[in-house]
N, C-alpha and C positions, 0 to 999 in steps of 0.2 A: 564544419559539417552541422547539419541541422540535429536538433534534439527531438523531433517529433517521433522517430522511431522509438524512442524509449518506452512510451506509454503503451504501445500496441502490444508489447510482449506479455504484460502482466495482467491487464484488466480483464480481457474476454473469459480466461480459464477461471479466474477468481470469483467473477460475478457468478459463473455457472456453479461454482463451488458453494457459494453462499446459498444460492437457491436450493440446492440439494440438501444442505445440511440443516435446513430451518423449518422442515415440514413438521411442525409441532402444533398441538392445539393447547388452548388455556384450559388448565385443570383447576384452577382455584374456584371459578365461579362460570356463570354463563355469559358474563360480559365479553365482548370482542377483544382479541389480543392485538396488541400494537407491536407491528414488526418494523424494524429500523435498520437500515444499511449505512453505516457511518465509513467515511473514507477521508484520509489525510495524507497528503504528499508533501514532502519538504525537499527543495533543490538546495544544496549546499552553496554552490557558486553564485547563485542569485540571492540567496536568503529568502527564498520565495516559498510561502506555504499556500497550499490550495486545499479547501475543504469541501466536501460534498456529503449530502445525507438525504434520503428519501424515506418516506413513511408509508406503510400501509396498515389497514386495520380489518380485522375479520375473525372468523371462527378458526381458520387454518391458514397456512402459507399459500395455498393453492387457491382459496377462495377470497382471500384479502384484497381490498381495493385501496387505491391511493387516498392518503390521508393529508389534510392541510392544516396547519396551525396559524394562529394570529401572529405569532412571534417564533422566529428560530434565530438563536444567536450562536456564533463560534467564537471563542475567546473575546467575548464581549461585543463582538461585531454583528450587526444585522446581516443575515444572509439573504441573497436575492432568490426568489422563487421564480421557476419557469415550468409551465405546464407543457409536457410532452404529449398530451393526448391520453385516452383511455388505456392504452396498452402500456406505456411507460409511466404515466403518472407525473406527479409534481416532483422536481429536482430542486433542492436548495443548495446554493454554492456560494463561495466567497473566495478571495485570495488576496494576500497582502505581503509585504516584505519586512522581515523582522528576523532577529536571531532565533535559532531553535530553542524552544523553552524545555523540551524534554516531556512534556505532558500538555494535552490539549483539552478543552472543555466544550462541549455542545450543551445548550440549554434551550428548551422549547416548551410551548404551551398555548393555551387560549387565554385571552384578556382576563376572564373571570375565573380562571383556574390557576392553582399552584404550578409553578413551572418545574419541569423535569429536567435532570442533568444527566450527562453522559461523559466520561473521559476515556481519552486514549494516551497510553505512556509507553515510550521506548527510548532507551539511551542512544545517542547519535553515533555516527561513525567518525572518530576523530582523525582517522589516518590509515593508510594501508600501502604495501609496497609489494612488489614482485622481486623475490630473491633469486636472481639469475634470469635466463632467458624464458620467454613464453613461445614454446615449440609444438607444433602439431605432431611430431614424431616423439618427443621425450616429455611432454607435459609442462607444468609450471609449479612454482611454490610462491604462495601468497602468505604475507604476514599482516595481522591487524594491529593497530595501536589503539590504547584506551581500553574501555571496559569490555569485558568479554561477552560474547553473544549469549543470550538467555534461552530458556525453554521456549519453544514455538516459534522462534526467530528463524528466518532464512537469508541466506546470502546469494545474490546473483550478479554475475559480472555481465555488462553489456558492452559489446564491441561494435563499431562501425568505422569501416575503411574510408579511404578518400573518394570512393565512388558511392558511399553511403550504403554499401552492402553490410548488412547486420548479422549479429549472431548473439546468442545468449548461453551462458554457462551458469548453471546452478550448483552451488558448493553443498553437499550434503552433510548431515551430522556436524553441526557447528557448535552446539551449545557447550559453553565453558573452555573453548579452545580459541587460540589466536594464530596458529600456523596450520596452513592447508596444502597438501599435495594433490594437485589437480592432474588426473590422468589424461593421457593422450587423446583417449576416446572422446572425452569431454569437449576437446578442442577441434575435432575434425571438421566441423562445419565453418570454422573462421577462415577469413581471406588473409593470405600472407601479405606482409608489408605493414605500413604504419596504420595503426588503429587508434581511434580514440576510445577510451574505456571508462566507464562509470561503474563503481561497486555500489549495489542497492542493497539495504537491508530492509527486511518487510516482517511484519507480524500480523496474522490474521487470526482473530479470536472469535468465539460465539459465546454468548451468554444470554440467560434469563433471569431477570432480576429486576426489581422496581416496576414490575408491570410491562417490561419492554423485552421482546425477543429480538436480539440483536446480532448483526455481525459487524465487526470492526476491523478495518484493514487500514495499517499505517505504514508508509514507505519513506525511506531516507536515502536519498541520491547523494552520494559522495561528491567530492571535487573530481573533476576529470583528470585524466592523465593520458599521455600518447605513449604507446609502446609498439614495438617492432615484433610482429607475429612472424616466427619462422617456420619453415617447412619441416 
């Protein structure tokens, strides 16, 4: 089954959330504020990292315009710039295959200025298992291995059956826990039968420091499993 369905669940709502939460002005002086949206996604099965960042500059989030830099690096790699026009602006991106490091670094600036840095950090998903059946009528029990989830992190189960019909189940209140009881109501939209499942851990943060008004989203897609969804 194809994996293209995975990305459509998470990005639209998160992008909307980033825009709504960053409508702030620069209080320190009259110079324009730099707004930045950082995104990192890691796929465990492929050991693939994809990173994106876009910059805007202005007095407020609503009036800021796309900002370019002479150099934008991610994990020491030059990011490729693509101009999507006046509405979307310039998007910098890169992808590569490597073991998950736990922390990623962006570095950016103009040739004649000191480079600025930004980092994203989140522990990986080392393993997970369903304890017993996954049932639309009785629910499911999920157990994590490795480091416990931290504050601000979320878990989402992504299901896809053999006809590529998809479903997503968000697990609430995960900080400091390794076992979760998933209620039947959360599984009602799933398709019975064999499903390919990914567990996704994500963290979305907002910060204003070092002259950057930033949103930062990091996602870790676990190894896939095949499970039987029961009625």
